[in-house]
C-alpha positions in Angstrom: -0.2 -0.1 -0.3 1.2 3.6 -0.6 0.0 6.9 0.5 -2.2 7.2 -2.2 -4.0 4.2 -2.0 -3.8 5.3 2.0 -5.5 8.5 1.3 -8.1 6.6 -1.1 -9.3 3.9 1.9 -10.4 7.3 4.5 -12.5 8.5 1.6 -14.2 5.9 0.5 -14.5 4.3 4.2 -15.6 7.9 5.6 -18.4 7.9 2.6 -19.1 4.6 3.4 -19.3 5.2 7.2 -21.0 9.0 7.1 -18.3 10.0 9.1 -15.2 12.3 8.0 -12.7 11.3 10.1 -11.2 8.1 10.6 -8.7 6.4 13.3 -6.1 4.5 11.2 -4.1 2.4 13.5 -2.6 -0.8 11.6 0.2 -0.7 10.0 -0.4 1.1 7.2 -1.2 4.3 9.8 2.8 4.6 9.2 2.5 6.3 5.5 0.7 9.1 7.8 4.7 9.7 9.4 6.3 8.4 6.9 4.5 8.7 3.0 8.0 6.7 1.7 8.1 4.2 3.9 11.2 1.1 3.8 9.1 -1.0 2.0 8.7 -3.7 4.2 6.9 -2.0 6.2 3.8 -1.4 3.6 3.8 -4.4 2.1 0.3 -5.1 3.6 -2.9 -5.1 1.6 -5.0 -4.1 4.5 -5.8 -0.6 6.1 -7.9 -0.9 9.9 -10.0 1.8 10.1 -12.7 2.9 12.7 -14.9 5.5 12.1 -14.2 8.5 14.8 -17.6 9.7 15.6 -19.8 6.3 13.7 -17.8 3.8 15.4 -21.3 1.7 15.4 -20.3 2.2 11.1 -17.5 -0.5 11.2 -19.1 -3.5 9.5 -20.6 -1.0 6.9 -16.9 -0.3 6.1 -16.5 -3.8 6.3 -18.8 -5.4 4.0 -18.5 -2.7 1.7 -14.5 -2.2 1.8 -13.4 -5.4 3.1 -11.5 -8.5 2.0 -12.7 -9.6 -0.9 -15.1 -7.2 -1.7 -15.5 -4.8 -4.9 -13.7 -2.8 -3.8 -10.6 -5.0 -2.9 -11.1 -6.5 -6.4 -11.1 -3.6 -8.3 -8.2 -1.7 -6.0 -5.7 -4.3 -5.0 -6.2 -3.2 -1.6 -9.1 -3.4 1.2 -10.5 -1.4 4.1 -10.7 -3.3 7.3 -12.8 -1.8 9.9 -12.9 -2.5 13.4 -13.1 -0.7 16.5 -10.6 1.1 18.0 -10.9 -0.5 21.7 -9.3 -3.5 20.2 -6.2 -1.7 19.9 -3.7 -1.7 23.2 -2.6 2.4 22.7 -1.4 4.0 24.7 -2.4 6.7 27.1 -3.0 10.3 25.2 -2.5 8.8 22.0 -5.0 10.5 20.1 -2.9 13.4 20.9 -0.2 13.0 18.6 -2.3 11.2 15.7 -1.0 12.4 12.1 -3.6 13.6 10.1 -4.2 13.1 6.4 -6.5 14.7 4.2 -8.1 12.6 1.4 -6.2 14.7 -1.8 -9.5 14.9 -3.5 -11.7 16.3 0.4 -9.8 17.6 2.4 -13.2 17.6 4.7 -12.0 13.3 5.1 -9.6 13.0 7.4 -7.6 10.3 8.8 -6.2 10.1 12.1 -3.1 7.5 11.8 -1.2 6.7 14.8 2.8 8.0 15.4 4.9 5.3 15.1 5.9 5.1 18.5 2.0 4.4 20.2 1.6 1.7 16.5 4.9 0.4 17.4 4.1 0.3 21.3 0.5 -1.1 19.7 2.4 -3.5 17.5 4.6 -5.3 20.6 1.8 -5.5 23.0 -0.4 -8.1 19.8 3.3 -9.4 19.2 3.2 -11.5 16.5 5.7 -12.3 14.5 5.3 -9.7 11.7 4.0 -7.1 14.7 8.1 -7.4 16.0 9.4 -7.9 12.9 7.6 -4.5 11.9 8.9 -2.4 14.9 12.0 -3.6 14.2 12.4 -2.5 10.6 11.0 0.9 12.4 14.0 0.2 14.4 16.5 -0.5 11.9 15.5 2.5 10.0 15.5 5.2 12.8 11.9 5.8 12.6 11.8 5.8 15.9 13.7 6.5 19.2 14.0 3.6 21.7 13.5 5.6 25.1 9.9 7.1 23.5 8.9 3.9 22.7 9.5 1.9 26.4 7.3 5.2 27.8 5.0 4.6 25.8 5.1 0.9 25.8 4.9 1.5 29.7 1.9 4.1 29.1 -0.5 1.4 27.5 -3.1 -0.5 29.8 -2.4 -3.7 29.4 -0.7 -5.9 31.5 2.3 -6.6 33.5 3.0 -9.9 31.2 2.7 -7.9 28.3 4.6 -4.7 28.9 7.6 -6.8 30.7 7.1 -9.0 27.5 7.5 -6.1 25.0 9.9 -4.1 27.3 13.0 -6.8 27.7 12.3 -7.7 23.4 12.9 -3.2 22.7 15.9 -3.9 25.2 17.2 -6.8 23.0 16.5 -5.8 20.1 18.1 -2.5 20.3 21.1 -3.9 22.5 21.4 -5.8 18.6 20.9 -3.3 16.0 
Protein backbone atom coordinates (compact mmCIF):
# COMPACT_ATOMS: atom_id res chain seq x y z
CA UNK A 1 0.00 0.00 0.00
CA UNK A 2 1.19 3.52 -0.67
CA UNK A 3 0.14 6.98 0.55
CA UNK A 4 -2.19 7.58 -2.40
CA UNK A 5 -3.97 4.29 -1.71
CA UNK A 6 -4.26 5.23 1.96
CA UNK A 7 -5.92 8.50 0.98
CA UNK A 8 -8.26 6.59 -1.34
CA UNK A 9 -9.12 4.23 1.53
CA UNK A 10 -9.86 7.23 3.77
CA UNK A 11 -12.18 8.75 1.17
CA UNK A 12 -14.02 5.47 0.56
CA UNK A 13 -14.36 4.57 4.25
CA UNK A 14 -15.59 8.07 5.12
CA UNK A 15 -18.22 7.79 2.39
CA UNK A 16 -19.39 4.34 3.52
CA UNK A 17 -19.41 5.18 7.23
CA UNK A 18 -20.92 8.65 6.72
CA UNK A 19 -18.23 9.92 9.09
CA UNK A 20 -15.64 12.42 7.82
CA UNK A 21 -13.09 11.34 10.42
CA UNK A 22 -11.41 7.94 10.76
CA UNK A 23 -8.73 6.50 12.98
CA UNK A 24 -6.06 4.54 11.07
CA UNK A 25 -4.35 2.16 13.46
CA UNK A 26 -2.91 -0.86 11.68
CA UNK A 27 0.55 -1.03 10.18
CA UNK A 28 -0.43 1.21 7.29
CA UNK A 29 -0.89 4.09 9.75
CA UNK A 30 2.86 4.55 9.32
CA UNK A 31 2.08 6.24 5.99
CA UNK A 32 0.68 9.22 7.92
CA UNK A 33 4.01 10.13 9.47
CA UNK A 34 6.28 8.63 6.82
CA UNK A 35 4.71 8.89 3.35
CA UNK A 36 7.49 6.81 1.74
CA UNK A 37 8.73 4.28 4.31
CA UNK A 38 10.82 1.19 3.69
CA UNK A 39 8.90 -1.23 1.46
CA UNK A 40 8.88 -3.90 4.17
CA UNK A 41 6.65 -1.64 6.28
CA UNK A 42 3.98 -1.19 3.62
CA UNK A 43 3.64 -4.65 2.13
CA UNK A 44 0.17 -5.16 3.61
CA UNK A 45 -2.82 -4.70 1.31
CA UNK A 46 -5.10 -4.02 4.27
CA UNK A 47 -5.72 -0.82 6.17
CA UNK A 48 -7.42 -0.99 9.60
CA UNK A 49 -9.81 1.88 10.28
CA UNK A 50 -12.38 2.88 12.85
CA UNK A 51 -14.85 5.72 12.32
CA UNK A 52 -14.06 8.40 14.89
CA UNK A 53 -17.60 9.65 15.45
CA UNK A 54 -19.78 6.77 14.23
CA UNK A 55 -18.06 3.76 15.72
CA UNK A 56 -21.02 1.53 14.96
CA UNK A 57 -20.26 1.87 11.22
CA UNK A 58 -17.25 -0.51 11.31
CA UNK A 59 -19.38 -3.33 9.91
CA UNK A 60 -20.56 -1.15 7.02
CA UNK A 61 -16.93 -0.45 6.11
CA UNK A 62 -15.99 -4.10 6.32
CA UNK A 63 -18.96 -5.15 4.19
CA UNK A 64 -18.44 -2.59 1.42
CA UNK A 65 -14.66 -2.26 1.37
CA UNK A 66 -13.36 -5.37 3.17
CA UNK A 67 -11.49 -8.45 2.06
CA UNK A 68 -12.88 -10.02 -1.13
CA UNK A 69 -15.27 -7.09 -1.68
CA UNK A 70 -15.72 -5.53 -5.09
CA UNK A 71 -13.57 -2.64 -3.82
CA UNK A 72 -10.77 -5.10 -2.98
CA UNK A 73 -11.03 -6.83 -6.36
CA UNK A 74 -11.00 -3.49 -8.19
CA UNK A 75 -8.23 -1.70 -6.30
CA UNK A 76 -5.99 -4.50 -5.02
CA UNK A 77 -6.25 -3.45 -1.37
CA UNK A 78 -9.02 -3.44 1.18
CA UNK A 79 -10.27 -1.54 4.19
CA UNK A 80 -10.90 -3.46 7.40
CA UNK A 81 -13.39 -1.83 9.73
CA UNK A 82 -12.24 -2.61 13.28
CA UNK A 83 -13.31 -1.07 16.59
CA UNK A 84 -10.47 1.09 17.92
CA UNK A 85 -11.08 -0.47 21.32
CA UNK A 86 -9.50 -3.68 20.01
CA UNK A 87 -6.07 -1.97 19.95
CA UNK A 88 -3.90 -1.63 23.05
CA UNK A 89 -2.56 1.91 22.82
CA UNK A 90 -0.59 4.22 25.14
CA UNK A 91 -2.40 6.92 27.06
CA UNK A 92 -2.98 10.17 25.13
CA UNK A 93 -2.42 8.46 21.76
CA UNK A 94 -5.18 10.46 20.07
CA UNK A 95 -3.35 13.73 20.80
CA UNK A 96 -0.33 12.48 18.84
CA UNK A 97 -2.08 11.22 15.71
CA UNK A 98 -1.03 12.54 12.32
CA UNK A 99 -3.80 13.95 10.18
CA UNK A 100 -4.01 12.73 6.60
CA UNK A 101 -6.49 14.38 4.27
CA UNK A 102 -7.79 12.78 1.15
CA UNK A 103 -6.16 14.57 -1.76
CA UNK A 104 -9.55 14.86 -3.49
CA UNK A 105 -11.54 16.06 -0.46
CA UNK A 106 -9.92 17.90 2.46
CA UNK A 107 -13.06 17.40 4.54
CA UNK A 108 -12.25 13.71 4.95
CA UNK A 109 -9.55 13.04 7.51
CA UNK A 110 -7.68 9.97 8.68
CA UNK A 111 -5.98 10.23 12.08
CA UNK A 112 -2.96 7.94 11.76
CA UNK A 113 -1.46 6.52 14.92
CA UNK A 114 2.00 8.03 15.57
CA UNK A 115 4.96 5.68 14.98
CA UNK A 116 5.92 5.12 18.66
CA UNK A 117 2.30 4.52 19.63
CA UNK A 118 1.91 2.15 16.69
CA UNK A 119 5.07 0.27 17.69
CA UNK A 120 3.88 -0.03 21.29
CA UNK A 121 0.54 -1.36 20.11
CA UNK A 122 2.24 -3.89 17.83
CA UNK A 123 4.42 -5.11 20.70
CA UNK A 124 1.36 -5.65 22.88
CA UNK A 125 0.04 -8.09 20.25
CA UNK A 126 3.50 -9.58 19.75
CA UNK A 127 2.91 -11.66 16.62
CA UNK A 128 5.99 -12.36 14.49
CA UNK A 129 4.83 -9.90 11.84
CA UNK A 130 4.36 -7.24 14.53
CA UNK A 131 7.80 -7.63 16.07
CA UNK A 132 9.28 -7.68 12.55
CA UNK A 133 7.49 -4.40 11.82
CA UNK A 134 8.84 -2.75 14.98
CA UNK A 135 12.32 -4.12 14.30
CA UNK A 136 12.25 -2.47 10.86
CA UNK A 137 11.11 0.82 12.44
CA UNK A 138 14.13 0.63 14.74
CA UNK A 139 16.55 -0.32 11.93
CA UNK A 140 15.32 2.58 9.80
CA UNK A 141 15.65 5.04 12.69
CA UNK A 142 11.95 5.88 12.50
CA UNK A 143 11.43 5.44 16.24
CA UNK A 144 13.53 6.17 19.31
CA UNK A 145 14.03 3.35 21.84
CA UNK A 146 13.62 5.58 24.90
CA UNK A 147 10.34 7.02 23.62
CA UNK A 148 9.13 3.53 22.70
CA UNK A 149 9.84 2.34 26.26
CA UNK A 150 7.89 5.33 27.64
CA UNK A 151 4.94 4.47 25.40
CA UNK A 152 5.07 0.79 26.35
CA UNK A 153 4.87 1.79 30.00
CA UNK A 154 1.93 4.10 29.20
CA UNK A 155 -0.25 1.34 27.75
CA UNK A 156 -3.11 -0.11 29.73
CA UNK A 157 -1.87 -3.65 29.07
CA UNK A 158 -1.31 -6.17 31.81
CA UNK A 159 2.11 -6.45 33.45
CA UNK A 160 3.08 -9.62 31.58
CA UNK A 161 2.53 -8.04 28.14
CA UNK A 162 4.45 -4.93 29.15
CA UNK A 163 7.38 -6.93 30.50
CA UNK A 164 7.54 -9.09 27.37
CA UNK A 165 7.51 -6.00 25.14
CA UNK A 166 10.11 -4.18 27.26
CA UNK A 167 12.45 -7.16 27.28
CA UNK A 168 12.10 -7.58 23.50
CA UNK A 169 12.75 -3.85 22.96
CA UNK A 170 15.86 -3.82 25.14
CA UNK A 171 17.31 -6.96 23.56
CA UNK A 172 16.51 -5.91 20.02
CA UNK A 173 17.87 -2.39 20.38
CA UNK A 174 21.15 -3.75 21.75
CA UNK A 175 21.50 -6.16 18.82
CA UNK A 176 21.10 -3.45 16.16
